[in-house]
C-alpha positions in Angstrom: 52.2 -31.7 -47.3 53.9 -29.3 -49.8 52.1 -30.7 -53.0 49.2 -30.3 -51.4 50.0 -26.9 -50.0 51.2 -26.0 -53.7 47.9 -27.2 -55.0 46.1 -25.4 -53.1 47.5 -22.4 -53.6 47.3 -22.4 -57.3 43.6 -23.1 -56.9 43.6 -20.2 -54.8 45.3 -17.7 -57.0 43.0 -19.0 -59.8 40.2 -18.3 -57.9 41.2 -14.9 -57.3 42.0 -14.9 -61.0 38.7 -15.4 -62.2 36.9 -13.0 -59.4 38.5 -10.4 -60.7 37.8 -10.6 -64.2 34.6 -11.6 -63.3 33.5 -7.7 -62.4 30.4 -7.6 -63.7 27.4 -7.7 -60.9 25.8 -10.5 -62.8 28.5 -13.0 -62.8 29.4 -11.3 -58.9 25.9 -12.5 -57.9 26.0 -15.9 -59.5 29.3 -17.1 -57.4 27.5 -15.4 -53.9 24.4 -17.9 -55.2 26.8 -21.1 -55.1 29.6 -19.4 -52.2 26.1 -19.5 -50.2 24.7 -22.8 -51.4 21.9 -21.9 -53.7 20.7 -24.3 -56.4 17.5 -22.1 -56.9 18.0 -18.5 -58.6 16.3 -15.7 -56.4 14.1 -13.4 -56.7 15.7 -9.9 -56.3 18.9 -10.5 -57.0 20.7 -9.3 -60.2 20.1 -12.3 -63.2 23.5 -14.1 -63.9 25.0 -14.2 -67.2 23.5 -16.3 -69.8 25.2 -17.7 -73.1 22.6 -18.9 -75.7 22.0 -18.7 -79.7 19.1 -18.1 -81.5 18.2 -19.9 -84.7 20.4 -18.3 -86.5 23.4 -19.3 -84.6 24.3 -16.2 -83.2 25.1 -16.2 -80.1 23.4 -13.5 -77.5 24.0 -13.2 -73.3 23.1 -11.4 -71.0 23.9 -8.0 -71.9 21.8 -8.4 -75.0 18.5 -8.2 -73.4 20.2 -5.1 -70.9 17.6 -2.4 -70.4 14.4 -4.3 -71.8 11.4 -6.1 -69.5 11.5 -10.3 -70.7 10.0 -13.0 -70.4 11.9 -16.1 -70.4 9.9 -19.5 -71.0 12.2 -22.6 -70.6 10.8 -25.4 -72.4 11.8 -28.7 -74.1 11.4 -29.8 -77.6 9.7 -33.0 -76.4 7.7 -31.8 -73.9 3.8 -32.0 -74.8 2.9 -28.6 -71.8 6.1 -27.1 -73.1 4.8 -26.9 -76.8 1.3 -26.1 -75.6 3.0 -23.0 -73.6 5.2 -22.1 -76.1 2.4 -21.7 -78.5 0.0 -19.9 -76.3 2.7 -17.5 -75.3 3.4 -17.0 -78.8 -0.5 -16.3 -79.6 -0.4 -13.8 -76.8 3.0 -12.3 -77.8 1.5 -8.9 -78.8 -0.5 -8.2 -75.6 2.3 -9.1 -73.5 4.8 -6.8 -75.4 1.9 -4.0 -75.4 0.0 -4.3 -72.3 2.8 -5.2 -69.9 6.1 -4.4 -71.5 7.5 -7.3 -71.2 9.3 -9.3 -74.4 8.6 -12.7 -74.7 11.7 -15.5 -75.5 11.2 -19.1 -75.9 14.5 -20.8 -74.1 15.0 -24.4 -75.1 17.1 -26.3 -73.7 16.7 -29.1 -76.8 19.5 -29.0 -79.7 19.6 -26.7 -82.3 18.1 -29.3 -84.5 15.3 -30.1 -82.4 14.3 -27.1 -81.5 13.9 -25.5 -85.8 11.6 -28.7 -85.8 9.7 -27.8 -83.2 9.2 -23.7 -84.4 8.8 -25.1 -88.0 6.2 -27.3 -87.1 3.9 -24.9 -85.0 5.2 -21.5 -86.8 6.5 -19.7 -84.0 7.3 -16.3 -84.4 8.8 -15.1 -81.3 12.1 -15.7 -80.5 13.9 -18.6 -79.3 16.9 -19.4 -77.7 18.5 -22.6 -77.8 21.0 -23.7 -74.7 21.3 -27.4 -74.4 21.2 -28.3 -70.8 23.7 -31.2 -71.8 26.1 -28.3 -73.0 25.1 -24.7 -71.7 24.7 -23.4 -67.8 22.2 -21.2 -68.9 19.3 -23.2 -67.8 21.1 -25.1 -65.3 21.9 -21.5 -63.4 18.1 -20.3 -64.8 16.1 -23.6 -64.3 18.1 -25.8 -61.6 15.6 -28.1 -61.5 15.1 -28.9 -65.3 11.7 -28.7 -64.7 9.8 -27.2 -67.8 8.1 -25.5 -69.0 9.2 -22.8 -66.7 9.3 -19.0 -66.7 11.6 -16.1 -65.5 10.7 -12.6 -65.5 13.7 -10.0 -65.6 13.4 -6.4 -65.4 14.9 -3.8 -67.5 17.2 -3.4 -64.6 18.5 -6.6 -64.9 16.6 -7.9 -61.6 14.8 -11.4 -61.3 11.1 -10.3 -60.6 9.2 -13.8 -61.1 10.4 -17.4 -61.6 8.5 -20.8 -61.2 6.4 -23.5 -63.3 4.3 -22.4 -65.4 1.3 -24.9 -63.5 1.9 -22.4 -60.7 -0.3 -19.9 -58.9 0.9 -16.8 -60.8 1.6 -18.2 -63.8 -2.0 -19.7 -64.3 -3.4 -15.7 -63.3 -1.4 -14.4 -65.9 -2.6 -16.8 -68.6 -6.1 -16.4 -67.2 -5.6 -12.8 -67.7 -4.0 -13.0 -71.7 -6.6 -15.1 -72.7 -9.6 -12.9 -71.8 -7.2 -10.2 -73.7 -7.1 -12.7 -76.4 -11.0 -13.2 -76.3 -11.7 -9.3 -76.7 -9.2 -9.2 -79.0 -10.4 -11.5 -81.5 -14.3 -10.6 -80.5 -13.2 -7.0 -81.4 -11.5 -8.1 -84.9 -14.8 -10.4 -85.8 -17.0 -7.2 -85.0 -14.2 -4.8 -87.6 -15.2 -7.4 -90.1 
């Protein structure tokens, strides 16, 4: 009985130490989600901490995007609709940046090798973070159901503004607007040529 109590006390001390070290609002928000039993990323809450890598293996975290409005597009390299969504967002990335003040960033749940192949095959120029779901909490935290393609918008204050599947209503509205703007842009280029 005393051994069980000692183990419980040790666990509680470790939790207290972890919480005292984790003073960032992002980590605290993630702890609250766990405590409340929520498995979904909630709109209107601070974005949880994440870690991922760029294709050159440079580590990136939530701190690297602070102060910027970001559109994360979560993809699986073997998913056809993910490839289509990534190619489309890459094509309209300048429109998204200039007219919506959003920086599109792909987030691959595949391996570094799979992601490099995908980027090369489809000539993707926008940034892509690599966060293999088998090794990384980023995709599990932001996209807990592992459905792809999936998007999440984080504002410059680090607050989750929107999230969902790319087949859902809000995303399809964005896609329609972006396609229309791309068509207009292409027509202007043709006229000027």
